[in-house]
C-alpha positions in Angstrom: -0.8 -4.7 -10.2 0.4 -1.6 -12.1 -3.2 -0.3 -12.3 -3.6 -0.7 -8.5 -0.3 1.1 -7.8 -1.1 4.0 -10.2 -4.6 4.2 -8.6 -3.1 4.4 -5.1 -0.6 7.1 -6.1 -3.4 9.1 -7.7 -5.4 8.7 -4.5 -2.4 10.0 -2.5 -1.9 13.0 -4.8 -5.6 14.0 -5.3 -7.4 12.9 -2.1 -4.6 13.1 0.4 -2.8 16.0 -1.2 0.7 14.7 -0.5 3.7 16.8 -1.5 5.6 16.0 -4.7 8.7 14.8 -2.8 6.6 12.6 -0.6 4.9 11.1 -3.6 8.3 10.4 -5.2 9.3 8.5 -2.1 6.1 6.5 -2.2 6.7 5.7 -5.9 10.2 4.5 -5.2 9.1 2.3 -2.3 6.3 0.7 -4.4 8.6 0.2 -7.4 10.9 -1.8 -5.2 8.0 -3.7 -3.7 6.6 -4.6 -7.1 10.0 -5.7 -8.3 10.4 -7.9 -5.2 7.1 -9.5 -5.9 7.9 -10.0 -9.6 11.2 -11.7 -8.8 9.2 -14.2 -6.7 6.7 -14.9 -9.4 3.9 -12.9 -7.8 2.1 -10.7 -10.3 -1.2 -10.2 -8.6 -1.9 -8.6 -5.2 -4.4 -11.3 -4.5 -1.6 -13.9 -4.5 0.4 -11.9 -1.9 0.5 -13.5 1.6 1.6 -12.2 4.9 4.8 -14.3 4.7 5.6 -12.6 1.4 5.2 -9.1 2.9 7.3 -10.1 5.9 10.0 -11.4 3.5 10.0 -8.0 1.8 10.6 -6.3 5.2 13.6 -8.6 5.8 14.9 -7.9 2.3 14.8 -4.2 3.0 16.9 -4.6 6.1 19.4 -7.0 4.5 19.8 -5.3 1.1 21.0 -6.9 -2.1 23.2 -6.3 -5.1 21.0 -3.5 -6.4 19.9 -2.0 -3.1 21.8 -1.1 0.1 20.4 -2.3 3.4 18.0 0.2 4.9 18.0 1.4 8.5 15.1 0.5 10.7 13.5 4.0 10.2 13.9 3.9 6.4 12.6 0.4 6.2 9.6 1.4 8.4 8.7 4.1 5.9 8.7 1.6 3.1 6.5 -0.8 5.1 4.0 2.0 5.8 3.8 2.6 2.1 3.2 -1.1 1.3 0.6 -1.4 4.1 -1.2 1.6 2.6 -1.2 0.0 -0.8 -2.8 -3.1 0.5 -5.4 -1.2 2.5 -6.3 0.8 -0.6 -6.6 -2.4 -2.7 -9.1 -3.9 -0.1 -11.1 -0.6 0.0 -11.2 -0.5 -3.8 -12.4 -4.1 -4.0 -9.3 -5.3 -5.8 -8.5 -7.9 -3.2 -10.6 -9.6 -0.5 -8.1 -9.5 2.4 -5.2 -7.4 3.6 -2.0 -9.5 3.5 0.1 -6.7 5.0 -2.2 -5.8 7.9 -0.3 -7.9 10.5 3.1 -7.0 9.3 4.7 -4.4 11.6 7.3 -1.9 10.6 10.8 -2.4 12.1 11.2 -0.6 15.4 14.2 1.8 15.3 16.7 1.3 18.1 16.0 3.4 21.1 18.5 6.2 21.2 19.8 6.9 24.7 19.6 10.6 25.8 22.8 12.5 25.5 24.2 14.0 28.6 27.4 15.9 29.4 29.5 15.4 32.5 29.2 17.6 35.6 32.6 19.1 34.7 31.3 20.0 31.3 28.2 21.6 32.8 30.4 23.6 35.1 32.5 24.7 32.2 29.4 25.7 30.3 28.0 27.7 33.2 31.4 29.3 33.7 31.3 30.5 30.1 28.3 32.8 31.0 29.6 33.9 34.4 31.4 37.2 35.1 29.5 39.4 32.6 27.8 42.1 34.7 25.7 43.5 31.9 21.9 43.0 31.9 22.3 40.5 29.0 25.1 38.7 30.7 23.1 38.3 33.9 20.1 37.1 31.9 22.2 34.5 30.0 23.7 33.2 33.3 20.3 33.0 34.9 18.8 31.2 31.9 21.6 28.5 31.9 21.4 28.0 35.6 17.6 27.7 35.4 17.7 25.1 32.6 20.2 22.9 34.4 18.9 23.7 37.9 15.3 22.7 37.2 15.5 20.3 34.2 13.1 22.6 32.4 12.3 22.3 28.7 13.5 25.3 26.7 9.8 26.3 26.1 9.1 26.0 29.8 12.0 28.2 30.7 11.4 31.0 28.2 7.7 30.9 29.2 8.3 31.7 32.8 6.7 34.8 34.3 7.8 36.6 37.4 5.1 35.0 39.6 6.3 31.6 38.7 9.4 32.0 40.8 8.9 31.7 44.6 12.1 33.0 46.2 10.9 32.2 49.7 10.3 28.4 49.0 13.1 28.2 46.3 10.6 26.7 43.8 9.5 27.4 40.3 6.2 26.7 38.6 6.7 25.1 35.1 4.0 24.8 32.5 4.7 21.6 30.6 3.2 19.8 27.7 -0.6 20.0 27.4 -0.6 22.8 30.0 0.2 20.4 32.8 1.9 22.4 35.6 4.5 21.1 38.1 6.4 22.8 41.0 10.1 21.9 41.1 12.9 23.0 43.4 15.4 25.5 42.1 19.0 25.1 43.4 20.8 27.8 45.3 23.1 28.7 42.4 20.2 29.2 40.1 18.2 31.1 42.8 21.1 33.5 43.4 21.4 34.1 39.7 17.6 34.8 39.4 17.8 37.3 42.3 20.8 39.1 40.9 19.2 39.2 37.5 15.9 40.6 38.9 17.8 43.4 40.7 20.6 44.3 38.4 19.6 42.9 34.9 16.0 42.7 34.1 15.0 46.3 35.0 17.3 47.6 32.3 15.9 45.2 29.8 12.3 45.8 30.6 12.8 49.6 30.3 13.5 49.1 26.6 10.1 47.6 26.0 6.4 48.1 26.9 6.4 45.9 29.9 5.8 42.2 30.2 5.6 39.7 33.0 8.0 37.3 31.3 11.1 36.5 33.3 13.6 36.3 30.4 13.6 39.4 28.1 15.5 40.2 24.9 17.4 43.4 24.4 14.2 45.2 23.1 12.4 44.4 26.3 10.2 41.7 24.8 9.9 38.1 25.7 13.0 36.0 24.9 12.3 33.5 22.1 13.2 29.9 22.0 15.5 30.6 19.1 17.4 33.3 21.0 17.7 31.0 24.0 19.2 28.3 21.7 21.7 30.9 20.3 22.7 31.9 23.9 23.4 28.2 24.8 25.2 27.5 21.5 27.5 30.5 22.0 28.3 29.5 25.6 29.1 26.0 24.5 31.5 27.3 21.8 33.2 29.5 24.4 33.5 26.5 26.7 35.0 24.4 23.9 32.2 21.8 24.2 30.9 21.6 20.7 27.1 21.5 20.0 25.0 21.5 23.2 21.2 21.8 23.0 18.8 22.8 25.7 17.6 19.2 25.8 21.1 18.0 26.5 21.0 20.1 29.7 17.7 18.5 30.6 19.1 15.0 30.0 22.2 16.0 32.1 19.9 17.2 34.9 18.1 13.8 35.0 21.3 11.7 34.6 23.2 13.5 37.3 20.3 13.2 39.7 20.1 9.4 39.1 23.9 9.1 39.4 23.6 10.9 42.7 21.1 8.3 44.0 17.7 10.0 43.2 14.7 7.7 42.8 13.5 7.3 39.3 9.9 8.3 40.4 11.2 11.5 41.8 13.1 12.3 38.6 9.8 11.5 36.7 8.0 14.2 38.7 10.8 16.7 38.3 10.8 16.2 34.5 7.1 16.2 34.2 6.9 12.9 32.4 3.4 11.4 32.3 4.8 7.8 32.5 7.8 6.5 34.4 8.6 4.4 31.3 9.8 7.6 29.6 12.1 8.4 32.5 13.5 4.9 32.8 15.5 5.4 29.7 17.8 7.5 31.8 18.6 4.5 34.0 20.2 2.9 31.0 22.6 5.8 30.8 23.5 5.5 34.5 24.0 1.7 34.1 26.5 2.4 31.4 28.2 4.9 33.7 28.3 2.3 36.5 29.7 -0.2 34.1 32.4 2.2 33.1 33.4 3.0 36.7 33.4 -0.7 37.5 35.7 -1.5 34.6 38.2 1.1 35.6 38.0 0.7 39.4 37.6 -3.0 40.2 40.8 -5.0 40.2 39.0 -8.1 38.7 36.8 -6.3 36.2 39.0 -6.9 33.2 40.9 -10.0 32.1 
C-alpha cells in the first residue's frame, strides 16, 4: 500500500503539477486513511470494500482520540483524496475495481444568504448622502444602484451610459456568461443617477481621456470592483453596521422583495439566475423572518 500511495503522490506532483501545500494536504489525508485501514486489519487496497471507505468518511466526521471531527467541507476534501487514490490504483493495474467510486463526499450545509434589514439599508444609504462633491454623488449613485437593482458588483461597475434608460426607468445588466437582462431601477436610484450625470460625472470624466463607463474613479477612468468594495466598506463603517459586502446588498434586495410579496419567479428574473432553484434559497430566509414575526406577534405562539 505504501508503494501505491507514494506512486499516487508522485503522479500528483509530476503529472498534475500540484503545489507543495496541496501535496502536503493530500499526504496528510492519505496518512490518516492508511492508518484507518491498518487499524482494521486492511493492509492491501484490493481488500478495501465500499463499506470500509464509507466507514472512513463517518470516522472523519465523528473524530477520535487522535483526530478532531472534521467539518463537511474538510471531510469532503479528504474523501476526494481517497477517491483519487483508488482511481489511480485501478488505472495502474494495482487493483481490479474501484471500492471508493460510489462513496460520495459529505455535502456541506447550505449557507443561507446574509441580508440586512431595511432600516440598516437606509442607514447605509444615508451614510453616502449629503456629500455634493463628484465623488460623493458617485458613491451615493453606486449604492442606490446596487440596492435598487440587485446588481452584482461586476455588473454595476461595468455599466455604460447607454445601459441606463431614464425614460423607461430601466437598466441593462450584463450578467454571467454575457447574459443580459433589463431590470427596473427605483425612483431613488434614478434620481441619484440623474444628479450624478449632471453634477458629478462631468467633473470626473474631465480628469481622464473619456470613457462610456457610468462609474468613474478620481482619475477619470472606470471604477474598479476593488474601489467599489472600498466605498461600500467605508459607508458601512460610518453607518456603524460592521462588514457589508456588495453581495449582502444583492441578498437584501432579493429578501426584501420576497418579504414584500414578490413572486420567486420574478425575483429570479431580476437577479439573473438561470434556475429558480438558486433563487429559492431566499425563501428560506423569509420563512425564518415569518417565523420570527409569528413568535413575537401571535398570542399563542409561545408556551
